[in-house]
PQR file of N, CA, C, O and H, with PARSE charges and radii, in Angstrom:
ATOM      1  N   MET A   1       3.116  23.174  -7.560 -0.4000 1.5000
ATOM      2  CA  MET A   1       2.997  22.936  -9.089 -0.0000 2.0000
ATOM      3  C   MET A   1       1.764  23.616  -9.480  0.5500 1.7000
ATOM      4  O   MET A   1       0.696  23.461  -8.889 -0.5500 1.4000
ATOM      5  N   SER A   2       1.940  24.367 -10.486 -0.4000 1.5000
ATOM      6  CA  SER A   2       1.063  25.260 -11.007 -0.0000 2.0000
ATOM      7  C   SER A   2       0.394  24.361 -12.394  0.5500 1.7000
ATOM      8  O   SER A   2       0.955  23.545 -13.125 -0.5500 1.4000
ATOM      9  H   SER A   2       2.808  24.493 -10.967  0.4000 1.0000
ATOM     10  N   ASN A   3      -0.902  24.832 -12.410 -0.4000 1.5000
ATOM     11  CA  ASN A   3      -1.576  24.188 -13.887 -0.0000 2.0000
ATOM     12  C   ASN A   3      -1.933  25.314 -14.626  0.5500 1.7000
ATOM     13  O   ASN A   3      -2.870  25.217 -15.419 -0.5500 1.4000
ATOM     14  H   ASN A   3      -1.359  25.495 -11.817  0.4000 1.0000
ATOM     15  N   GLY A   4      -1.227  26.561 -14.469 -0.4000 1.5000
ATOM     16  CA  GLY A   4      -1.384  27.728 -15.559 -0.0000 2.0000
ATOM     17  C   GLY A   4      -2.421  28.292 -15.512  0.5500 1.7000
ATOM     18  O   GLY A   4      -2.828  28.886 -16.510 -0.5500 1.4000
ATOM     19  H   GLY A   4      -0.466  26.640 -13.825  0.4000 1.0000
ATOM     20  N   GLY A   5      -3.234  28.266 -14.192 -0.4000 1.5000
ATOM     21  CA  GLY A   5      -4.522  29.200 -13.982 -0.0000 2.0000
ATOM     22  C   GLY A   5      -5.763  28.322 -14.343  0.5500 1.7000
ATOM     23  O   GLY A   5      -6.877  28.761 -14.054 -0.5500 1.4000
ATOM     24  H   GLY A   5      -2.904  27.784 -13.381  0.4000 1.0000
ATOM     25  N   LYS A   6      -5.632  27.038 -14.993 -0.4000 1.5000
ATOM     26  CA  LYS A   6      -6.654  26.402 -15.285 -0.0000 2.0000
ATOM     27  C   LYS A   6      -7.516  25.777 -14.217  0.5500 1.7000
ATOM     28  O   LYS A   6      -6.951  25.317 -13.225 -0.5500 1.4000
ATOM     29  H   LYS A   6      -4.727  26.682 -15.228  0.4000 1.0000
ATOM     30  N   ASP A   7      -8.739  25.720 -14.315 -0.4000 1.5000
ATOM     31  CA  ASP A   7      -9.534  25.070 -13.637 -0.0000 2.0000
ATOM     32  C   ASP A   7      -9.334  23.405 -13.589  0.5500 1.7000
ATOM     33  O   ASP A   7      -9.239  22.838 -14.678 -0.5500 1.4000
ATOM     34  H   ASP A   7      -9.198  26.094 -15.121  0.4000 1.0000
ATOM     35  N   ILE A   8      -9.277  22.716 -12.532 -0.4000 1.5000
ATOM     36  CA  ILE A   8      -8.988  21.294 -12.644 -0.0000 2.0000
ATOM     37  C   ILE A   8      -9.938  20.446 -13.560  0.5500 1.7000
ATOM     38  O   ILE A   8      -9.562  19.383 -14.055 -0.5500 1.4000
ATOM     39  H   ILE A   8      -9.354  23.177 -11.648  0.4000 1.0000
ATOM     40  N   ALA A   9     -11.199  20.977 -13.762 -0.4000 1.5000
ATOM     41  CA  ALA A   9     -12.106  20.411 -14.687 -0.0000 2.0000
ATOM     42  C   ALA A   9     -11.508  20.686 -16.111  0.5500 1.7000
ATOM     43  O   ALA A   9     -11.729  19.914 -17.044 -0.5500 1.4000
ATOM     44  H   ALA A   9     -11.504  21.840 -13.360  0.4000 1.0000
ATOM     45  N   GLU A  10     -10.858  21.645 -16.221 -0.4000 1.5000
ATOM     46  CA  GLU A  10     -10.331  21.973 -17.695 -0.0000 2.0000
ATOM     47  C   GLU A  10      -9.181  21.112 -17.959  0.5500 1.7000
ATOM     48  O   GLU A  10      -8.991  20.744 -19.119 -0.5500 1.4000
ATOM     49  H   GLU A  10     -10.679  22.272 -15.462  0.4000 1.0000
ATOM     50  N   GLU A  11      -8.391  20.746 -17.024 -0.4000 1.5000
ATOM     51  CA  GLU A  11      -7.062  20.279 -17.141 -0.0000 2.0000
ATOM     52  C   GLU A  11      -7.274  18.659 -17.191  0.5500 1.7000
ATOM     53  O   GLU A  11      -6.633  17.972 -17.987 -0.5500 1.4000
ATOM     54  H   GLU A  11      -8.546  21.045 -16.083  0.4000 1.0000
ATOM     55  N   TYR A  12      -8.240  18.093 -16.264 -0.4000 1.5000
ATOM     56  CA  TYR A  12      -8.506  16.634 -16.265 -0.0000 2.0000
ATOM     57  C   TYR A  12      -9.990  16.253 -16.650  0.5500 1.7000
ATOM     58  O   TYR A  12     -10.978  16.928 -16.360 -0.5500 1.4000
ATOM     59  H   TYR A  12      -8.761  18.651 -15.618  0.4000 1.0000
ATOM     60  N   ASP A  13      -9.988  15.217 -17.260 -0.4000 1.5000
ATOM     61  CA  ASP A  13     -11.417  14.644 -17.391 -0.0000 2.0000
ATOM     62  C   ASP A  13     -11.929  13.678 -16.467  0.5500 1.7000
ATOM     63  O   ASP A  13     -11.610  12.492 -16.559 -0.5500 1.4000
ATOM     64  H   ASP A  13      -9.185  14.669 -17.496  0.4000 1.0000
ATOM     65  N   LEU A  14     -12.604  14.053 -15.695 -0.4000 1.5000
ATOM     66  CA  LEU A  14     -13.003  13.243 -14.433 -0.0000 2.0000
ATOM     67  C   LEU A  14     -14.339  12.719 -14.604  0.5500 1.7000
ATOM     68  O   LEU A  14     -14.920  12.284 -13.611 -0.5500 1.4000
ATOM     69  H   LEU A  14     -12.863  15.016 -15.620  0.4000 1.0000
ATOM     70  N   SER A  15     -14.947  12.704 -15.831 -0.4000 1.5000
ATOM     71  CA  SER A  15     -16.159  12.265 -16.161 -0.0000 2.0000
ATOM     72  C   SER A  15     -16.384  10.559 -15.789  0.5500 1.7000
ATOM     73  O   SER A  15     -17.475  10.118 -15.427 -0.5500 1.4000
ATOM     74  H   SER A  15     -14.474  13.057 -16.639  0.4000 1.0000
ATOM     75  N   ASN A  16     -15.292   9.809 -15.933 -0.4000 1.5000
ATOM     76  CA  ASN A  16     -15.402   8.404 -15.552 -0.0000 2.0000
ATOM     77  C   ASN A  16     -14.731   8.173 -14.251  0.5500 1.7000
ATOM     78  O   ASN A  16     -14.506   7.028 -13.859 -0.5500 1.4000
ATOM     79  H   ASN A  16     -14.406  10.167 -16.227  0.4000 1.0000
ATOM     80  N   ALA A  17     -14.406   9.225 -13.571 -0.4000 1.5000
ATOM     81  CA  ALA A  17     -13.782   8.898 -12.165 -0.0000 2.0000
ATOM     82  C   ALA A  17     -14.689   8.319 -11.286  0.5500 1.7000
ATOM     83  O   ALA A  17     -15.883   8.617 -11.304 -0.5500 1.4000
ATOM     84  H   ALA A  17     -14.589  10.155 -13.889  0.4000 1.0000
ATOM     85  N   LYS A  18     -14.092   7.324 -10.339 -0.4000 1.5000
ATOM     86  CA  LYS A  18     -14.971   6.613  -9.375 -0.0000 2.0000
ATOM     87  C   LYS A  18     -14.204   6.801  -8.005  0.5500 1.7000
ATOM     88  O   LYS A  18     -12.978   6.861  -7.908 -0.5500 1.4000
ATOM     89  H   LYS A  18     -13.122   7.082 -10.325  0.4000 1.0000
ATOM     90  N   ARG A  19     -15.073   6.880  -6.999 -0.4000 1.5000
ATOM     91  CA  ARG A  19     -14.644   7.043  -5.629 -0.0000 2.0000
ATOM     92  C   ARG A  19     -14.088   5.694  -5.168  0.5500 1.7000
ATOM     93  O   ARG A  19     -14.401   4.598  -5.633 -0.5500 1.4000
ATOM     94  H   ARG A  19     -16.068   6.831  -7.078  0.4000 1.0000
ATOM     95  N   GLY A  20     -13.145   5.959  -4.103 -0.4000 1.5000
ATOM     96  CA  GLY A  20     -12.685   4.553  -3.514 -0.0000 2.0000
ATOM     97  C   GLY A  20     -11.187   4.203  -3.808  0.5500 1.7000
ATOM     98  O   GLY A  20     -10.428   4.995  -4.368 -0.5500 1.4000
ATOM     99  H   GLY A  20     -12.891   6.849  -3.725  0.4000 1.0000
ATOM    100  N   ALA A  21     -10.839   3.009  -3.404 -0.4000 1.5000
ATOM    101  CA  ALA A  21      -9.479   2.657  -3.522 -0.0000 2.0000
ATOM    102  C   ALA A  21      -9.228   2.462  -4.844  0.5500 1.7000
ATOM    103  O   ALA A  21     -10.066   1.974  -5.601 -0.5500 1.4000
ATOM    104  H   ALA A  21     -11.455   2.366  -2.949  0.4000 1.0000
ATOM    105  N   ILE A  22      -7.873   2.890  -5.268 -0.4000 1.5000
ATOM    106  CA  ILE A  22      -7.410   2.592  -6.689 -0.0000 2.0000
ATOM    107  C   ILE A  22      -7.380   1.168  -7.070  0.5500 1.7000
ATOM    108  O   ILE A  22      -7.725   0.719  -8.163 -0.5500 1.4000
ATOM    109  H   ILE A  22      -7.191   3.286  -4.653  0.4000 1.0000
ATOM    110  N   VAL A  23      -6.905   0.455  -5.992 -0.4000 1.5000
ATOM    111  CA  VAL A  23      -6.696  -1.074  -6.189 -0.0000 2.0000
ATOM    112  C   VAL A  23      -7.580  -1.557  -5.072  0.5500 1.7000
ATOM    113  O   VAL A  23      -7.387  -1.231  -3.901 -0.5500 1.4000
ATOM    114  H   VAL A  23      -6.625   0.819  -5.103  0.4000 1.0000
ATOM    115  N   PRO A  24      -8.709  -2.470  -5.531 -0.5600 1.5000
ATOM    116  CA  PRO A  24      -9.527  -2.953  -4.576  0.2800 2.0000
ATOM    117  C   PRO A  24      -8.936  -3.943  -3.662  0.5500 1.7000
ATOM    118  O   PRO A  24      -7.924  -4.545  -4.020 -0.5500 1.4000
ATOM    119  N   PRO A  25      -9.438  -4.153  -2.587 -0.5600 1.5000
ATOM    120  CA  PRO A  25      -8.728  -5.106  -1.455  0.2800 2.0000
ATOM    121  C   PRO A  25      -9.062  -6.574  -1.989  0.5500 1.7000
ATOM    122  O   PRO A  25     -10.095  -6.859  -2.595 -0.5500 1.4000
ATOM    123  N   LYS A  26      -8.030  -7.464  -1.672 -0.4000 1.5000
ATOM    124  CA  LYS A  26      -8.220  -8.777  -2.121 -0.0000 2.0000
ATOM    125  C   LYS A  26      -9.331  -9.356  -1.189  0.5500 1.7000
ATOM    126  O   LYS A  26      -9.618  -8.873  -0.094 -0.5500 1.4000
ATOM    127  H   LYS A  26      -7.191  -7.233  -1.180  0.4000 1.0000
ATOM    128  N   PRO A  27      -9.829 -10.279  -1.667 -0.5600 1.5000
ATOM    129  CA  PRO A  27     -11.040 -11.040  -0.999  0.2800 2.0000
ATOM    130  C   PRO A  27     -10.250 -11.891   0.318  0.5500 1.7000
ATOM    131  O   PRO A  27      -9.167 -12.470   0.232 -0.5500 1.4000
ATOM    132  N   GLY A  28     -10.913 -11.807   1.249 -0.4000 1.5000
ATOM    133  CA  GLY A  28     -10.357 -12.474   2.446 -0.0000 2.0000
ATOM    134  C   GLY A  28      -9.439 -11.860   3.189  0.5500 1.7000
ATOM    135  O   GLY A  28      -8.709 -12.465   3.973 -0.5500 1.4000
ATOM    136  H   GLY A  28     -11.792 -11.336   1.319  0.4000 1.0000
ATOM    137  N   THR A  29      -9.407 -10.451   2.971 -0.4000 1.5000
ATOM    138  CA  THR A  29      -8.455  -9.605   3.802 -0.0000 2.0000
ATOM    139  C   THR A  29      -9.405  -8.580   4.710  0.5500 1.7000
ATOM    140  O   THR A  29     -10.582  -8.307   4.472 -0.5500 1.4000
ATOM    141  H   THR A  29     -10.001  -9.959   2.334  0.4000 1.0000
ATOM    142  N   VAL A  30      -8.619  -8.100   5.773 -0.4000 1.5000
ATOM    143  CA  VAL A  30      -9.391  -7.216   6.524 -0.0000 2.0000
ATOM    144  C   VAL A  30      -8.499  -6.042   6.720  0.5500 1.7000
ATOM    145  O   VAL A  30      -7.285  -6.082   6.924 -0.5500 1.4000
ATOM    146  H   VAL A  30      -7.664  -8.322   5.966  0.4000 1.0000
ATOM    147  N   GLU A  31      -9.343  -4.874   6.622 -0.4000 1.5000
ATOM    148  CA  GLU A  31      -8.562  -3.486   6.798 -0.0000 2.0000
ATOM    149  C   GLU A  31      -8.346  -3.305   8.299  0.5500 1.7000
ATOM    150  O   GLU A  31      -9.261  -3.322   9.122 -0.5500 1.4000
ATOM    151  H   GLU A  31     -10.329  -4.841   6.456  0.4000 1.0000
ATOM    152  N   LEU A  32      -6.958  -3.119   8.603 -0.4000 1.5000
ATOM    153  CA  LEU A  32      -6.528  -3.100   9.990 -0.0000 2.0000
ATOM    154  C   LEU A  32      -5.598  -1.864  10.088  0.5500 1.7000
ATOM    155  O   LEU A  32      -4.621  -1.789   9.344 -0.5500 1.4000
ATOM    156  H   LEU A  32      -6.214  -3.106   7.934  0.4000 1.0000
ATOM    157  N   MET A  33      -5.870  -0.922  10.962 -0.4000 1.5000
ATOM    158  CA  MET A  33      -4.694   0.155  11.076 -0.0000 2.0000
ATOM    159  C   MET A  33      -3.679  -0.208  12.145  0.5500 1.7000
ATOM    160  O   MET A  33      -4.086  -0.279  13.305 -0.5500 1.4000
ATOM    161  H   MET A  33      -6.664  -0.982  11.566  0.4000 1.0000
ATOM    162  N   ILE A  34      -2.470  -0.433  11.892 -0.4000 1.5000
ATOM    163  CA  ILE A  34      -1.475  -0.654  12.940 -0.0000 2.0000
ATOM    164  C   ILE A  34      -0.524   0.408  12.870  0.5500 1.7000
ATOM    165  O   ILE A  34      -0.355   1.045  11.830 -0.5500 1.4000
ATOM    166  H   ILE A  34      -2.140  -0.376  10.950  0.4000 1.0000
ATOM    167  N   ARG A  35       0.173   0.657  14.034 -0.4000 1.5000
ATOM    168  CA  ARG A  35       1.277   1.520  13.998 -0.0000 2.0000
ATOM    169  C   ARG A  35       2.420   0.843  14.107  0.5500 1.7000
ATOM    170  O   ARG A  35       2.584   0.101  15.076 -0.5500 1.4000
ATOM    171  H   ARG A  35       0.036   0.140  14.879  0.4000 1.0000
ATOM    172  N   LEU A  36       3.550   1.009  12.980 -0.4000 1.5000
ATOM    173  CA  LEU A  36       4.872   0.286  13.043 -0.0000 2.0000
ATOM    174  C   LEU A  36       5.861   1.349  13.258  0.5500 1.7000
ATOM    175  O   LEU A  36       5.704   2.517  12.903 -0.5500 1.4000
ATOM    176  H   LEU A  36       3.417   1.612  12.193  0.4000 1.0000
ATOM    177  N   ASP A  37       6.949   0.845  13.896 -0.4000 1.5000
ATOM    178  CA  ASP A  37       8.177   1.829  13.900 -0.0000 2.0000
ATOM    179  C   ASP A  37       8.549   2.339  12.594  0.5500 1.7000
ATOM    180  O   ASP A  37       8.535   1.566  11.635 -0.5500 1.4000
ATOM    181  H   ASP A  37       7.076  -0.104  14.185  0.4000 1.0000
ATOM    182  N   GLU A  38       8.856   3.459  12.460 -0.4000 1.5000
ATOM    183  CA  GLU A  38       9.193   4.473  11.293 -0.0000 2.0000
ATOM    184  C   GLU A  38      10.385   3.743  10.581  0.5500 1.7000
ATOM    185  O   GLU A  38      10.411   3.631   9.356 -0.5500 1.4000
ATOM    186  H   GLU A  38       8.868   4.086  13.239  0.4000 1.0000
ATOM    187  N   ASP A  39      11.339   3.267  11.373 -0.4000 1.5000
ATOM    188  CA  ASP A  39      12.431   2.655  10.591 -0.0000 2.0000
ATOM    189  C   ASP A  39      12.102   1.471   9.948  0.5500 1.7000
ATOM    190  O   ASP A  39      12.499   1.277   8.799 -0.5500 1.4000
ATOM    191  H   ASP A  39      11.318   3.359  12.369  0.4000 1.0000
ATOM    192  N   LEU A  40      11.293   0.490  10.658 -0.4000 1.5000
ATOM    193  CA  LEU A  40      10.782  -0.598   9.847 -0.0000 2.0000
ATOM    194  C   LEU A  40       9.926  -0.270   8.593  0.5500 1.7000
ATOM    195  O   LEU A  40      10.150  -0.935   7.581 -0.5500 1.4000
ATOM    196  H   LEU A  40      10.971   0.648  11.592  0.4000 1.0000
ATOM    197  N   VAL A  41       8.957   0.700   8.559 -0.4000 1.5000
ATOM    198  CA  VAL A  41       8.383   1.117   7.364 -0.0000 2.0000
ATOM    199  C   VAL A  41       9.301   1.567   6.261  0.5500 1.7000
ATOM    200  O   VAL A  41       9.256   1.169   5.098 -0.5500 1.4000
ATOM    201  H   VAL A  41       8.775   1.240   9.381  0.4000 1.0000
ATOM    202  N   HIS A  42      10.214   2.525   6.812 -0.4000 1.5000
ATOM    203  CA  HIS A  42      11.283   2.960   5.555 -0.0000 2.0000
ATOM    204  C   HIS A  42      12.117   1.737   5.176  0.5500 1.7000
ATOM    205  O   HIS A  42      12.327   1.524   3.982 -0.5500 1.4000
ATOM    206  H   HIS A  42      10.250   2.849   7.758  0.4000 1.0000
ATOM    207  N   TRP A  43      12.589   0.945   6.081 -0.4000 1.5000
ATOM    208  CA  TRP A  43      13.188  -0.291   5.400 -0.0000 2.0000
ATOM    209  C   TRP A  43      12.444  -1.096   4.489  0.5500 1.7000
ATOM    210  O   TRP A  43      12.947  -1.556   3.463 -0.5500 1.4000
ATOM    211  H   TRP A  43      12.418   1.118   7.051  0.4000 1.0000
ATOM    212  N   LEU A  44      11.262  -1.280   4.831 -0.4000 1.5000
ATOM    213  CA  LEU A  44      10.209  -2.095   3.998 -0.0000 2.0000
ATOM    214  C   LEU A  44      10.128  -1.568   2.514  0.5500 1.7000
ATOM    215  O   LEU A  44      10.241  -2.258   1.501 -0.5500 1.4000
ATOM    216  H   LEU A  44      10.853  -0.906   5.664  0.4000 1.0000
ATOM    217  N   ARG A  45       9.907  -0.189   2.586 -0.4000 1.5000
ATOM    218  CA  ARG A  45       9.470   0.722   1.178 -0.0000 2.0000
ATOM    219  C   ARG A  45      10.991   0.599   0.539  0.5500 1.7000
ATOM    220  O   ARG A  45      11.087   0.297  -0.651 -0.5500 1.4000
ATOM    221  H   ARG A  45       9.815   0.372   3.409  0.4000 1.0000
ATOM    222  N   ALA A  46      11.970   0.791   1.189 -0.4000 1.5000
ATOM    223  CA  ALA A  46      13.189   0.851   0.449 -0.0000 2.0000
ATOM    224  C   ALA A  46      13.560  -0.416  -0.114  0.5500 1.7000
ATOM    225  O   ALA A  46      14.215  -0.406  -1.157 -0.5500 1.4000
ATOM    226  H   ALA A  46      11.892   1.036   2.155  0.4000 1.0000
ATOM    227  N   ARG A  47      13.213  -1.598   0.463 -0.4000 1.5000
ATOM    228  CA  ARG A  47      13.510  -2.936  -0.013 -0.0000 2.0000
ATOM    229  C   ARG A  47      12.790  -3.231  -1.068  0.5500 1.7000
ATOM    230  O   ARG A  47      13.291  -3.922  -1.955 -0.5500 1.4000
ATOM    231  H   ARG A  47      12.681  -1.606   1.310  0.4000 1.0000
ATOM    232  N   MET A  48      11.366  -2.721  -1.175 -0.4000 1.5000
ATOM    233  CA  MET A  48      10.497  -2.939  -2.168 -0.0000 2.0000
ATOM    234  C   MET A  48      10.955  -2.151  -3.539  0.5500 1.7000
ATOM    235  O   MET A  48      10.841  -2.597  -4.680 -0.5500 1.4000
ATOM    236  H   MET A  48      10.959  -2.159  -0.455  0.4000 1.0000
ATOM    237  N   HIS A  49      11.493  -0.896  -3.166 -0.4000 1.5000
ATOM    238  CA  HIS A  49      11.922  -0.104  -4.282 -0.0000 2.0000
ATOM    239  C   HIS A  49      13.067  -0.610  -4.829  0.5500 1.7000
ATOM    240  O   HIS A  49      13.240  -0.468  -6.040 -0.5500 1.4000
ATOM    241  H   HIS A  49      11.586  -0.534  -2.238  0.4000 1.0000
ATOM    242  N   ALA A  50      13.916  -1.199  -4.134 -0.4000 1.5000
ATOM    243  CA  ALA A  50      15.354  -1.776  -4.691 -0.0000 2.0000
ATOM    244  C   ALA A  50      14.823  -2.842  -5.326  0.5500 1.7000
ATOM    245  O   ALA A  50      15.427  -2.928  -6.395 -0.5500 1.4000
ATOM    246  H   ALA A  50      13.776  -1.314  -3.150  0.4000 1.0000
ATOM    247  N   GLN A  51      13.902  -3.825  -5.230 -0.4000 1.5000
ATOM    248  CA  GLN A  51      13.536  -4.940  -5.944 -0.0000 2.0000
ATOM    249  C   GLN A  51      12.706  -4.759  -7.088  0.5500 1.7000
ATOM    250  O   GLN A  51      12.293  -5.689  -7.780 -0.5500 1.4000
ATOM    251  H   GLN A  51      13.412  -3.755  -4.361  0.4000 1.0000
ATOM    252  N   GLY A  52      12.442  -3.429  -7.300 -0.4000 1.5000
ATOM    253  CA  GLY A  52      11.785  -2.874  -8.568 -0.0000 2.0000
ATOM    254  C   GLY A  52      10.343  -2.717  -8.384  0.5500 1.7000
ATOM    255  O   GLY A  52       9.578  -2.585  -9.339 -0.5500 1.4000
ATOM    256  H   GLY A  52      12.777  -2.673  -6.738  0.4000 1.0000
ATOM    257  N   GLY A  53       9.936  -2.732  -7.062 -0.4000 1.5000
ATOM    258  CA  GLY A  53       8.381  -2.245  -6.688 -0.0000 2.0000
ATOM    259  C   GLY A  53       7.914  -3.568  -5.927  0.5500 1.7000
ATOM    260  O   GLY A  53       8.573  -4.548  -5.581 -0.5500 1.4000
ATOM    261  H   GLY A  53      10.557  -2.839  -6.286  0.4000 1.0000
ATOM    262  N   GLY A  54       6.639  -3.289  -5.791 -0.4000 1.5000
ATOM    263  CA  GLY A  54       5.848  -4.378  -4.842 -0.0000 2.0000
ATOM    264  C   GLY A  54       5.236  -3.544  -3.684  0.5500 1.7000
ATOM    265  O   GLY A  54       5.380  -2.358  -3.389 -0.5500 1.4000
ATOM    266  H   GLY A  54       6.104  -2.493  -6.072  0.4000 1.0000
ATOM    267  N   ASP A  55       4.484  -4.572  -3.104 -0.4000 1.5000
ATOM    268  CA  ASP A  55       3.522  -3.864  -1.845 -0.0000 2.0000
ATOM    269  C   ASP A  55       4.307  -4.395  -0.684  0.5500 1.7000
ATOM    270  O   ASP A  55       4.509  -5.602  -0.551 -0.5500 1.4000
ATOM    271  H   ASP A  55       4.366  -5.536  -3.344  0.4000 1.0000
ATOM    272  N   TYR A  56       4.763  -3.463   0.185 -0.4000 1.5000
ATOM    273  CA  TYR A  56       5.366  -3.735   1.330 -0.0000 2.0000
ATOM    274  C   TYR A  56       4.544  -4.230   2.534  0.5500 1.7000
ATOM    275  O   TYR A  56       5.055  -4.595   3.594 -0.5500 1.4000
ATOM    276  H   TYR A  56       4.598  -2.483   0.077  0.4000 1.0000
ATOM    277  N   ARG A  57       3.133  -4.208   2.256 -0.4000 1.5000
ATOM    278  CA  ARG A  57       2.305  -4.638   3.057 -0.0000 2.0000
ATOM    279  C   ARG A  57       2.134  -6.259   2.922  0.5500 1.7000
ATOM    280  O   ARG A  57       1.890  -7.067   3.818 -0.5500 1.4000
ATOM    281  H   ARG A  57       2.718  -3.912   1.396  0.4000 1.0000
ATOM    282  N   GLU A  58       2.319  -6.465   1.645 -0.4000 1.5000
ATOM    283  CA  GLU A  58       2.470  -8.220   1.686 -0.0000 2.0000
ATOM    284  C   GLU A  58       3.778  -8.738   2.299  0.5500 1.7000
ATOM    285  O   GLU A  58       3.850  -9.933   2.584 -0.5500 1.4000
ATOM    286  H   GLU A  58       2.517  -5.809   0.917  0.4000 1.0000
ATOM    287  N   VAL A  59       4.735  -7.986   2.504 -0.4000 1.5000
ATOM    288  CA  VAL A  59       6.157  -8.594   2.970 -0.0000 2.0000
ATOM    289  C   VAL A  59       5.653  -8.574   4.544  0.5500 1.7000
ATOM    290  O   VAL A  59       5.901  -9.534   5.274 -0.5500 1.4000
ATOM    291  H   VAL A  59       4.677  -7.015   2.273  0.4000 1.0000
ATOM    292  N   ILE A  60       5.019  -7.561   4.962 -0.4000 1.5000
ATOM    293  CA  ILE A  60       4.352  -7.610   6.415 -0.0000 2.0000
ATOM    294  C   ILE A  60       3.570  -8.845   6.626  0.5500 1.7000
ATOM    295  O   ILE A  60       3.831  -9.639   7.530 -0.5500 1.4000
ATOM    296  H   ILE A  60       4.817  -6.781   4.369  0.4000 1.0000
ATOM    297  N   ASN A  61       2.661  -8.988   5.828 -0.4000 1.5000
ATOM    298  CA  ASN A  61       1.591 -10.291   5.935 -0.0000 2.0000
ATOM    299  C   ASN A  61       2.335 -11.465   5.992  0.5500 1.7000
ATOM    300  O   ASN A  61       2.025 -12.302   6.839 -0.5500 1.4000
ATOM    301  H   ASN A  61       2.448  -8.343   5.094  0.4000 1.0000
ATOM    302  N   GLN A  62       3.435 -11.706   5.094 -0.4000 1.5000
ATOM    303  CA  GLN A  62       4.194 -12.830   4.867 -0.0000 2.0000
ATOM    304  C   GLN A  62       5.013 -13.027   6.237  0.5500 1.7000
ATOM    305  O   GLN A  62       5.260 -14.173   6.614 -0.5500 1.4000
ATOM    306  H   GLN A  62       3.686 -11.026   4.405  0.4000 1.0000
ATOM    307  N   ALA A  63       5.377 -12.063   6.880 -0.4000 1.5000
ATOM    308  CA  ALA A  63       6.312 -12.058   7.736 -0.0000 2.0000
ATOM    309  C   ALA A  63       5.556 -12.550   9.188  0.5500 1.7000
ATOM    310  O   ALA A  63       6.107 -13.153  10.109 -0.5500 1.4000
ATOM    311  H   ALA A  63       5.177 -11.133   6.573  0.4000 1.0000
ATOM    312  N   VAL A  64       4.291 -12.163   9.125 -0.4000 1.5000
ATOM    313  CA  VAL A  64       3.414 -12.501  10.363 -0.0000 2.0000
ATOM    314  C   VAL A  64       3.093 -13.936  10.155  0.5500 1.7000
ATOM    315  O   VAL A  64       3.085 -14.764  11.066 -0.5500 1.4000
ATOM    316  H   VAL A  64       3.843 -11.674   8.377  0.4000 1.0000
ATOM    317  N   ARG A  65       2.829 -14.186   8.917 -0.4000 1.5000
ATOM    318  CA  ARG A  65       2.346 -15.643   8.589 -0.0000 2.0000
ATOM    319  C   ARG A  65       3.567 -16.698   8.942  0.5500 1.7000
ATOM    320  O   ARG A  65       3.360 -17.732   9.578 -0.5500 1.4000
ATOM    321  H   ARG A  65       2.835 -13.513   8.177  0.4000 1.0000
ATOM    322  N   ASP A  66       4.723 -16.350   8.503 -0.4000 1.5000
ATOM    323  CA  ASP A  66       5.849 -17.096   8.901 -0.0000 2.0000
ATOM    324  C   ASP A  66       6.134 -17.249  10.323  0.5500 1.7000
ATOM    325  O   ASP A  66       6.610 -18.308  10.733 -0.5500 1.4000
ATOM    326  H   ASP A  66       4.891 -15.511   7.986  0.4000 1.0000
ATOM    327  N   TYR A  67       5.873 -16.248  11.131 -0.4000 1.5000
ATOM    328  CA  TYR A  67       5.939 -15.953  12.684 -0.0000 2.0000
ATOM    329  C   TYR A  67       4.926 -17.246  13.109  0.5500 1.7000
ATOM    330  O   TYR A  67       5.192 -18.234  13.793 -0.5500 1.4000
ATOM    331  H   TYR A  67       5.486 -15.388  10.798  0.4000 1.0000
ATOM    332  N   LYS A  68       3.663 -16.856  12.439 -0.4000 1.5000
ATOM    333  CA  LYS A  68       2.523 -17.969  13.090 -0.0000 2.0000
ATOM    334  C   LYS A  68       2.907 -19.258  12.819  0.5500 1.7000
ATOM    335  O   LYS A  68       2.624 -20.112  13.658 -0.5500 1.4000
ATOM    336  H   LYS A  68       3.447 -16.054  11.884  0.4000 1.0000
ATOM    337  N   GLU A  69       3.466 -19.563  11.868 -0.4000 1.5000
ATOM    338  CA  GLU A  69       3.603 -21.198  11.341 -0.0000 2.0000
ATOM    339  C   GLU A  69       4.791 -21.423  12.518  0.5500 1.7000
ATOM    340  O   GLU A  69       4.705 -22.431  13.219 -0.5500 1.4000
ATOM    341  H   GLU A  69       3.697 -18.869  11.186  0.4000 1.0000
ATOM    342  N   ARG A  70       5.702 -20.646  12.690 -0.4000 1.5000
ATOM    343  CA  ARG A  70       6.917 -21.138  13.710 -0.0000 2.0000
ATOM    344  C   ARG A  70       6.329 -21.318  14.955  0.5500 1.7000
ATOM    345  O   ARG A  70       6.765 -22.254  15.625 -0.5500 1.4000
ATOM    346  H   ARG A  70       5.772 -19.827  12.121  0.4000 1.0000
ATOM    347  N   ALA A  71       5.380 -20.590  15.447 -0.4000 1.5000
ATOM    348  CA  ALA A  71       4.773 -20.528  16.821 -0.0000 2.0000
ATOM    349  C   ALA A  71       3.833 -21.896  16.842  0.5500 1.7000
ATOM    350  O   ALA A  71       3.931 -22.670  17.794 -0.5500 1.4000
ATOM    351  H   ALA A  71       5.026 -19.830  14.903  0.4000 1.0000
ATOM    352  N   GLU A  72       3.097 -22.105  15.960 -0.4000 1.5000
ATOM    353  CA  GLU A  72       2.545 -23.260  15.983 -0.0000 2.0000
ATOM    354  C   GLU A  72       3.095 -24.549  15.898  0.5500 1.7000
ATOM    355  O   GLU A  72       2.524 -25.575  16.268 -0.5500 1.4000
ATOM    356  H   GLU A  72       3.018 -21.476  15.187  0.4000 1.0000
ATOM    357  N   ALA A  73       4.326 -24.469  15.352 -0.4000 1.5000
ATOM    358  CA  ALA A  73       5.025 -25.781  15.293 -0.0000 2.0000
ATOM    359  C   ALA A  73       5.983 -26.081  16.553  0.5500 1.7000
ATOM    360  O   ALA A  73       6.680 -27.091  16.643 -0.5500 1.4000
ATOM    361  H   ALA A  73       4.790 -23.635  15.051  0.4000 1.0000
ATOM    362  N   GLU A  74       5.909 -25.011  17.554 -0.4000 1.5000
ATOM    363  CA  GLU A  74       6.737 -25.286  18.729 -0.0000 2.0000
ATOM    364  C   GLU A  74       5.856 -26.333  19.527  0.5500 1.7000
ATOM    365  O   GLU A  74       6.259 -26.792  20.596 -0.5500 1.4000
ATOM    366  H   GLU A  74       5.343 -24.190  17.481  0.4000 1.0000
TER
END
């Protein structure tokens, strides 16, 4: 994608820009890097897209929570 030879400072006003996450993390959450099978991530993203958007990470969180509750009930 070309910006017509403009310097980025000419094209965008970054005077109020801030570093960091665009959406701050929710209180009580922990950043955790996990590896999931590619097919599961594609399925989750497609499901969120089909539902009009959302955060597939919330779906993963709820799935783990449901599993935890079933395991504790055994």
